[in-house]
ZATILO-313681 format. One record per residue (C-alpha): residue number from 1; residue in one letter; x, y, z. Coordinates in pm, 1 decimal. Example, Ala and Ser with C-alpha at 12.3 -4.5 7.8 and 13.67 -1.06 7.14 Angstrom:
% ZATILO-313681
num=1	residu=A	x=1230.0	y=-450.0	z=780.0
num=2	residu=S	x=1367.0	y=-106.0	z=714.0
***
This chain:
% ZATILO-313681
num=1	residu=X	x=4611.7	y=-3788.4	z=-13058.9
num=2	residu=X	x=4373.9	y=-4084.9	z=-13096.0
num=3	residu=X	x=4090.0	y=-4207.7	z=-12880.2
num=4	residu=X	x=3949.0	y=-4559.1	z=-12855.5
num=5	residu=X	x=3577.6	y=-4624.6	z=-12868.1
num=6	residu=X	x=3405.9	y=-4933.4	z=-12728.2
num=7	residu=X	x=3158.9	y=-5083.7	z=-12974.9
num=8	residu=X	x=2910.4	y=-5357.5	z=-12887.2
num=9	residu=X	x=2846.3	y=-5595.6	z=-13174.1
num=10	residu=X	x=2517.2	y=-5772.0	z=-13246.0
num=11	residu=X	x=2640.5	y=-6090.0	z=-13073.7
num=12	residu=X	x=2700.5	y=-5900.3	z=-12750.6
num=13	residu=X	x=3081.0	y=-5897.2	z=-12780.8
num=14	residu=X	x=3254.2	y=-5574.4	z=-12710.1
num=15	residu=X	x=3540.9	y=-5455.0	z=-12927.0
num=16	residu=X	x=3737.3	y=-5135.3	z=-12950.1
num=17	residu=X	x=3780.3	y=-4911.7	z=-13253.8
num=18	residu=X	x=4026.3	y=-4632.0	z=-13297.1
num=19	residu=X	x=3871.6	y=-4298.9	z=-13380.9
num=20	residu=X	x=4033.8	y=-3967.8	z=-13450.9
num=21	residu=X	x=4012.2	y=-3697.0	z=-13192.3
num=22	residu=X	x=3804.4	y=-3395.4	z=-13286.1
num=23	residu=X	x=4120.7	y=-3192.2	z=-13247.7
num=24	residu=X	x=4273.8	y=-3379.9	z=-13540.9
num=25	residu=X	x=4002.9	y=-3263.0	z=-13779.0
num=26	residu=X	x=4028.9	y=-2888.6	z=-13842.8
num=27	residu=X	x=3692.3	y=-2719.7	z=-13855.5
num=28	residu=X	x=3627.4	y=-2473.0	z=-14134.1
num=29	residu=X	x=3349.2	y=-2256.2	z=-13998.8
num=30	residu=X	x=3256.9	y=-2125.5	z=-14340.2
num=31	residu=X	x=3192.2	y=-2471.5	z=-14479.0
num=32	residu=X	x=2883.5	y=-2484.7	z=-14255.8
num=33	residu=X	x=2743.3	y=-2178.1	z=-14425.4
num=34	residu=X	x=2525.8	y=-2187.4	z=-14735.6
num=35	residu=X	x=2707.7	y=-2079.5	z=-15051.0
num=36	residu=X	x=2700.7	y=-1718.9	z=-15167.5
num=37	residu=X	x=2417.0	y=-1780.6	z=-15412.5
num=38	residu=X	x=2188.6	y=-1823.0	z=-15116.1
num=39	residu=X	x=2358.4	y=-1585.0	z=-14878.7
num=40	residu=X	x=2040.3	y=-1474.2	z=-14709.1
num=41	residu=X	x=2016.9	y=-1818.4	z=-14548.5
num=42	residu=X	x=2362.1	y=-1801.3	z=-14393.9
num=43	residu=X	x=2385.6	y=-1856.6	z=-14023.5
num=44	residu=X	x=2010.7	y=-1866.0	z=-13973.8
num=45	residu=X	x=2014.5	y=-2207.4	z=-13812.7
num=46	residu=X	x=2363.1	y=-2214.6	z=-13663.7
num=47	residu=X	x=2487.9	y=-2157.0	z=-13311.8
num=48	residu=X	x=2590.7	y=-1803.6	z=-13405.5
num=49	residu=X	x=2224.8	y=-1704.7	z=-13413.3
num=50	residu=X	x=2197.4	y=-1772.1	z=-13039.0
num=51	residu=X	x=2464.1	y=-1517.6	z=-12948.3
num=52	residu=X	x=2319.8	y=-1232.6	z=-12746.2
num=53	residu=X	x=2353.5	y=-869.4	z=-12860.4
num=54	residu=X	x=2577.8	y=-809.0	z=-12556.5
num=55	residu=X	x=2822.8	y=-1075.5	z=-12674.0
num=56	residu=X	x=2809.9	y=-946.9	z=-13031.4
num=57	residu=X	x=2892.5	y=-597.4	z=-12910.2
num=58	residu=X	x=3176.1	y=-729.9	z=-12693.2
num=59	residu=X	x=3318.6	y=-931.1	z=-12983.9
num=60	residu=X	x=3332.4	y=-620.7	z=-13203.5
num=61	residu=X	x=3494.0	y=-423.6	z=-12921.1
num=62	residu=X	x=3754.0	y=-696.8	z=-12858.7
num=63	residu=X	x=3875.3	y=-676.8	z=-13218.5
num=64	residu=X	x=3927.4	y=-301.4	z=-13186.4
num=65	residu=X	x=4106.8	y=-312.7	z=-12850.7
num=66	residu=X	x=4457.6	y=-332.8	z=-12995.2
num=67	residu=X	x=4633.6	y=-324.2	z=-13332.9
num=68	residu=X	x=4752.0	y=-625.8	z=-13529.6
num=69	residu=X	x=5063.4	y=-798.7	z=-13398.3
num=70	residu=X	x=5207.2	y=-772.4	z=-13751.5
num=71	residu=X	x=5147.6	y=-423.1	z=-13890.4
num=72	residu=X	x=5101.1	y=-540.0	z=-14249.6
num=73	residu=X	x=4805.2	y=-754.5	z=-14140.3
num=74	residu=X	x=4612.5	y=-453.4	z=-14009.5
num=75	residu=X	x=4448.2	y=-385.1	z=-14347.0
num=76	residu=X	x=4306.0	y=-738.7	z=-14348.4
num=77	residu=X	x=4184.6	y=-701.9	z=-13989.9
num=78	residu=X	x=4015.0	y=-370.8	z=-14071.4
num=79	residu=X	x=3845.0	y=-507.5	z=-14383.6
num=80	residu=X	x=3714.7	y=-816.9	z=-14204.3
num=81	residu=X	x=3605.5	y=-608.3	z=-13907.1
num=82	residu=X	x=3414.8	y=-359.0	z=-14124.0
num=83	residu=X	x=3255.8	y=-637.3	z=-14326.3
num=84	residu=X	x=3156.3	y=-835.7	z=-14017.8
num=85	residu=X	x=3010.7	y=-524.5	z=-13858.4
num=86	residu=X	x=2814.8	y=-451.9	z=-14176.5
num=87	residu=X	x=2673.8	y=-804.9	z=-14183.1
num=88	residu=X	x=2560.8	y=-782.7	z=-13820.7
num=89	residu=X	x=2396.4	y=-451.5	z=-13898.2
num=90	residu=X	x=2211.7	y=-613.2	z=-14188.9
num=91	residu=X	x=2090.5	y=-903.2	z=-13977.5
num=92	residu=X	x=2338.4	y=-1164.8	z=-14109.4
num=93	residu=X	x=2451.6	y=-1278.3	z=-13764.8
num=94	residu=X	x=2633.5	y=-1594.6	z=-13872.5
num=95	residu=X	x=2840.4	y=-1424.6	z=-14142.7
num=96	residu=X	x=2909.8	y=-1126.0	z=-13918.7
num=97	residu=X	x=3029.9	y=-1334.8	z=-13625.5
num=98	residu=X	x=3257.5	y=-1559.7	z=-13834.1
num=99	residu=X	x=3426.7	y=-1258.5	z=-13994.0
num=100	residu=X	x=3475.1	y=-1081.0	z=-13660.6
num=101	residu=X	x=3625.0	y=-1395.6	z=-13508.9
num=102	residu=X	x=3854.1	y=-1430.5	z=-13809.1
num=103	residu=X	x=3954.5	y=-1064.0	z=-13772.4
num=104	residu=X	x=4046.5	y=-1131.3	z=-13409.9
num=105	residu=X	x=4255.8	y=-1434.5	z=-13506.9
num=106	residu=X	x=4433.7	y=-1241.9	z=-13785.4
num=107	residu=X	x=4500.0	y=-952.6	z=-13547.8
num=108	residu=X	x=4685.9	y=-1183.5	z=-13308.5
num=109	residu=X	x=4859.4	y=-1392.8	z=-13576.7
num=110	residu=X	x=5240.2	y=-1357.5	z=-13539.4
num=111	residu=X	x=5330.2	y=-1382.3	z=-13909.6
num=112	residu=X	x=5268.9	y=-1159.7	z=-14211.2
num=113	residu=X	x=4989.7	y=-1286.0	z=-14436.8
num=114	residu=X	x=5071.9	y=-1241.1	z=-14804.4
num=115	residu=X	x=4891.6	y=-1528.8	z=-14978.2
num=116	residu=X	x=4590.5	y=-1759.7	z=-14967.6
num=117	residu=X	x=4805.9	y=-2040.1	z=-14830.3
num=118	residu=X	x=4932.9	y=-1824.8	z=-14544.2
num=119	residu=X	x=4578.9	y=-1708.3	z=-14470.1
num=120	residu=X	x=4460.4	y=-2069.8	z=-14442.7
num=121	residu=X	x=4714.8	y=-2125.5	z=-14167.9
num=122	residu=X	x=4531.8	y=-1877.1	z=-13945.1
num=123	residu=X	x=4275.9	y=-2023.1	z=-13702.7
num=124	residu=X	x=3913.4	y=-1939.7	z=-13794.2
num=125	residu=X	x=4002.9	y=-1871.4	z=-14159.6
num=126	residu=X	x=3841.8	y=-2113.5	z=-14403.6
num=127	residu=X	x=3869.5	y=-2154.7	z=-14779.7
num=128	residu=X	x=3625.1	y=-1876.2	z=-14864.3
num=129	residu=X	x=3780.3	y=-1632.5	z=-14619.6
num=130	residu=X	x=4127.1	y=-1707.9	z=-14751.4
num=131	residu=X	x=4006.4	y=-1607.6	z=-15098.3
num=132	residu=X	x=3864.3	y=-1290.6	z=-14945.7
num=133	residu=X	x=4204.8	y=-1219.7	z=-14791.3
num=134	residu=X	x=4352.7	y=-1250.4	z=-15141.1
num=135	residu=X	x=4099.3	y=-995.1	z=-15262.5
num=136	residu=X	x=4191.3	y=-755.9	z=-14981.5
num=137	residu=X	x=4562.3	y=-793.2	z=-15055.7
num=138	residu=X	x=4508.8	y=-711.4	z=-15423.3
num=139	residu=X	x=4233.7	y=-445.7	z=-15404.6
num=140	residu=X	x=4248.9	y=-313.5	z=-15049.4
num=141	residu=X	x=3881.5	y=-391.4	z=-14982.1
num=142	residu=X	x=3640.2	y=-677.8	z=-14936.6
num=143	residu=X	x=3331.6	y=-721.0	z=-15150.3
num=144	residu=X	x=3116.7	y=-1028.0	z=-15198.6
num=145	residu=X	x=2959.1	y=-1098.7	z=-15537.3
num=146	residu=X	x=2606.9	y=-1138.9	z=-15401.6
num=147	residu=X	x=2445.0	y=-793.0	z=-15443.4
num=148	residu=X	x=2214.1	y=-823.1	z=-15145.8
num=149	residu=X	x=2512.8	y=-868.9	z=-14915.5
num=150	residu=X	x=2690.5	y=-557.6	z=-15048.3
num=151	residu=X	x=2433.7	y=-289.5	z=-14983.1
num=152	residu=X	x=2568.5	y=63.1	z=-14976.1
num=153	residu=X	x=2396.5	y=398.8	z=-14958.3
num=154	residu=X	x=2467.4	y=440.3	z=-15329.9
num=155	residu=X	x=2302.3	y=105.0	z=-15405.9
num=156	residu=X	x=1988.2	y=227.9	z=-15234.1
num=157	residu=X	x=1998.7	y=567.4	z=-15406.5
num=158	residu=X	x=2016.9	y=394.2	z=-15745.3
num=159	residu=X	x=1660.2	y=271.7	z=-15693.0
num=160	residu=X	x=1354.6	y=487.5	z=-15746.3
num=161	residu=X	x=1202.3	y=504.8	z=-15398.8
num=162	residu=X	x=830.2	y=429.0	z=-15364.8
num=163	residu=X	x=597.3	y=674.3	z=-15192.6
num=164	residu=X	x=631.5	y=511.9	z=-14850.0
num=165	residu=X	x=1008.8	y=551.4	z=-14859.8
num=166	residu=X	x=978.7	y=915.6	z=-14966.2
num=167	residu=X	x=734.9	y=985.3	z=-14683.9
num=168	residu=X	x=976.4	y=847.2	z=-14425.8
num=169	residu=X	x=1280.3	y=1019.7	z=-14577.9
num=170	residu=X	x=1123.5	y=1363.5	z=-14606.6
num=171	residu=X	x=980.2	y=1395.3	z=-14256.9
num=172	residu=X	x=1113.2	y=1405.3	z=-13904.1
num=173	residu=X	x=975.5	y=1215.4	z=-13606.4
num=174	residu=X	x=717.7	y=1411.0	z=-13405.8
num=175	residu=X	x=918.9	y=1315.7	z=-13099.3
num=176	residu=X	x=1289.9	y=1379.4	z=-13168.2
num=177	residu=X	x=1374.1	y=1101.4	z=-12921.8
num=178	residu=X	x=1225.1	y=851.9	z=-13169.9
num=179	residu=X	x=1429.8	y=965.2	z=-13471.1
num=180	residu=X	x=1703.6	y=703.5	z=-13423.8
num=181	residu=X	x=1439.1	y=429.5	z=-13422.3
num=182	residu=X	x=1284.5	y=567.8	z=-13740.1
num=183	residu=X	x=1621.2	y=594.5	z=-13917.1
num=184	residu=X	x=1740.5	y=244.1	z=-13828.3
num=185	residu=X	x=1413.6	y=70.5	z=-13914.5
num=186	residu=X	x=1377.8	y=270.8	z=-14237.1
num=187	residu=X	x=1730.8	y=184.3	z=-14348.1
num=188	residu=X	x=1674.2	y=-183.1	z=-14270.2
num=189	residu=X	x=1339.3	y=-169.6	z=-14449.9
num=190	residu=X	x=1487.7	y=-14.0	z=-14764.4
num=191	residu=X	x=1758.2	y=-279.1	z=-14780.2
num=192	residu=X	x=1496.7	y=-551.8	z=-14754.7
num=193	residu=X	x=1270.2	y=-379.6	z=-15007.2
num=194	residu=X	x=1534.1	y=-345.8	z=-15279.1
num=195	residu=X	x=1753.1	y=-650.4	z=-15226.7
num=196	residu=X	x=1574.4	y=-928.6	z=-15041.2
num=197	residu=X	x=1206.9	y=-929.0	z=-14946.4
num=198	residu=X	x=964.0	y=-664.9	z=-15066.9
num=199	residu=X	x=698.2	y=-757.5	z=-14811.3
num=200	residu=X	x=944.6	y=-758.7	z=-14522.2
num=201	residu=X	x=1079.8	y=-423.4	z=-14635.7
num=202	residu=X	x=731.6	y=-271.6	z=-14644.1
num=203	residu=X	x=655.3	y=-400.6	z=-14294.1
num=204	residu=X	x=964.8	y=-229.1	z=-14152.4
num=205	residu=X	x=897.7	y=90.8	z=-14346.4
num=206	residu=X	x=537.6	y=105.9	z=-14224.2
num=207	residu=X	x=659.0	y=59.3	z=-13867.9
num=208	residu=X	x=917.7	y=335.3	z=-13919.3
num=209	residu=X	x=646.7	y=566.4	z=-14053.5
num=210	residu=X	x=416.7	y=487.0	z=-13760.1
num=211	residu=X	x=698.4	y=561.0	z=-13514.1
num=212	residu=X	x=759.4	y=885.2	z=-13699.8
num=213	residu=X	x=398.1	y=993.4	z=-13647.4
num=214	residu=X	x=345.6	y=882.4	z=-13288.0
num=215	residu=X	x=321.4	y=1138.4	z=-13008.2
num=216	residu=X	x=471.4	y=892.4	z=-12760.5
num=217	residu=X	x=838.3	y=884.0	z=-12669.1
num=218	residu=X	x=922.5	y=517.8	z=-12721.8
num=219	residu=X	x=1125.3	y=373.2	z=-12436.5
num=220	residu=X	x=1086.7	y=1.1	z=-12505.9
num=221	residu=X	x=984.2	y=-240.5	z=-12775.4
num=222	residu=X	x=697.7	y=-365.6	z=-12562.6
num=223	residu=X	x=559.3	y=-13.0	z=-12529.5
num=224	residu=X	x=576.2	y=31.4	z=-12907.2
num=225	residu=X	x=413.6	y=-305.9	z=-12970.1
num=226	residu=X	x=110.4	y=-209.4	z=-12761.9
num=227	residu=X	x=77.1	y=152.4	z=-12874.1
num=228	residu=X	x=212.5	y=191.4	z=-13227.6
num=229	residu=X	x=52.8	y=44.4	z=-13543.1
num=230	residu=X	x=251.7	y=-207.7	z=-13750.8
num=231	residu=X	x=485.4	y=-292.7	z=-13462.1
num=232	residu=X	x=481.3	y=-665.4	z=-13391.6
num=233	residu=X	x=702.3	y=-870.1	z=-13161.5
num=234	residu=X	x=991.7	y=-897.5	z=-13410.2
num=235	residu=X	x=1006.5	y=-523.5	z=-13475.0
num=236	residu=X	x=965.2	y=-463.1	z=-13101.0
num=237	residu=X	x=1278.2	y=-674.0	z=-13052.5
num=238	residu=X	x=1464.9	y=-458.9	z=-13305.9
num=239	residu=X	x=1346.7	y=-144.9	z=-13123.5
num=240	residu=X	x=1496.1	y=-280.5	z=-12800.6
num=241	residu=X	x=1823.7	y=-348.4	z=-12983.0
num=242	residu=X	x=1835.9	y=6.4	z=-13121.1
num=243	residu=X	x=1753.7	y=162.5	z=-12784.5
num=244	residu=X	x=2026.3	y=-35.9	z=-12609.9
num=245	residu=X	x=2299.7	y=-60.7	z=-12873.0
num=246	residu=X	x=2216.1	y=207.5	z=-13128.5
num=247	residu=X	x=2168.3	y=-40.9	z=-13408.3
num=248	residu=X	x=2005.9	y=-366.8	z=-13519.4
num=249	residu=X	x=2235.8	y=-657.8	z=-13436.1
num=250	residu=X	x=2009.0	y=-950.6	z=-13507.5
num=251	residu=X	x=1724.6	y=-1006.9	z=-13748.7
num=252	residu=X	x=1414.2	y=-1202.1	z=-13651.1
num=253	residu=X	x=1111.6	y=-1316.8	z=-13852.8
num=254	residu=X	x=847.9	y=-1048.5	z=-13879.4
num=255	residu=X	x=472.0	y=-1051.4	z=-13874.8
num=256	residu=X	x=245.4	y=-799.8	z=-14040.4
num=257	residu=X	x=199.9	y=-618.1	z=-13709.9
num=258	residu=X	x=-172.7	y=-697.0	z=-13719.6
num=259	residu=X	x=-288.6	y=-860.3	z=-13398.1
num=260	residu=X	x=-521.5	y=-1158.3	z=-13408.8
num=261	residu=X	x=-873.5	y=-1106.2	z=-13281.9
num=262	residu=X	x=-942.4	y=-1276.1	z=-12944.0
num=263	residu=X	x=-1182.5	y=-1523.7	z=-13106.4
num=264	residu=X	x=-913.6	y=-1629.4	z=-13357.0
num=265	residu=X	x=-659.2	y=-1670.6	z=-13079.3
num=266	residu=X	x=-907.0	y=-1873.4	z=-12873.9
num=267	residu=X	x=-989.3	y=-2104.1	z=-13165.6
num=268	residu=X	x=-621.2	y=-2169.3	z=-13235.0
num=269	residu=X	x=-533.0	y=-2234.1	z=-12872.5
num=270	residu=X	x=-840.9	y=-2448.3	z=-12804.8
num=271	residu=X	x=-918.7	y=-2653.2	z=-13116.8
num=272	residu=X	x=-1223.7	y=-2877.8	z=-13127.2
***
C-alpha cells in the first residue's frame, strides 16, 4: 500500500510525492541495538527502557501461559524466554524485552522453524536472532559471545572474590526479612564487579553489606535511602523492585550513596 505526501516547493507550488507506507518496510528490532561488542549499551536509550516492571513481568508471564503451537518450536521458545529473563535480571531491559517478544511470536508461529531463513519469517525475529535460532537448533542452548552478557554462577566463582564480597557471602542479614534484598543486590554487584564496572559493583556490594548489618526491617526503597548507608536513589529503586517482584528488572544509574551537604545543594540550585 502506498501513501501520497503533499510537498510545497520553494516557489509556493504544491506537488505530491509517493511514499511507501511504514507497513511496507519491515522493522528489525535488533538493528536498533548496538552490536555485541558494546552490549552493555543495548537498549539504554530505546523505548524498551520506559517499560514498567509490571509490564515486564506480564510479558514474561504471557510467554509462559501456553505451549508453542508447533511442538518442535518449544525448545526455541524456552531458550529465548530464559535468555530474555536473564537479561532483564541483569539490567539489560532492551535485550530482554526483544527476546521475550520474539519468544512470544515464535510460540504462536504456525510452522516448524528449522533454519535461519524460516526464523526470519517470524515477526519480531531479526538477523541476529535468526542466527541465535540456528545456534539453538544445533546446540540446544543460546549463548552470546560477549562474556559480560553470559554471566553464570560458575563465571563468578572463577574469580577470586575480594574481601567485601567474602563479607557479604559469609554472613546473614541481622533481620531475616532483609536477606532477599542482600542476596539480589550482592549478586548484581558481583556481576558488575567482575564483568562490567568495578566502581558500580562496589557501590552495590557496599549497599548489600549495609542492608545486611541494619537492625531495621526494610519495607521500601525510600526507607532504606534515608536510614541505610550507601543506599542512593538508584539502589532504592532496585530495592522497591526486589520487594515487589522478587528481583531486579531494570537497571538505573547509581550514585555513590553519599548525600550532598545542604550548602553544596544550595550552591548548585542557586548559582551566582
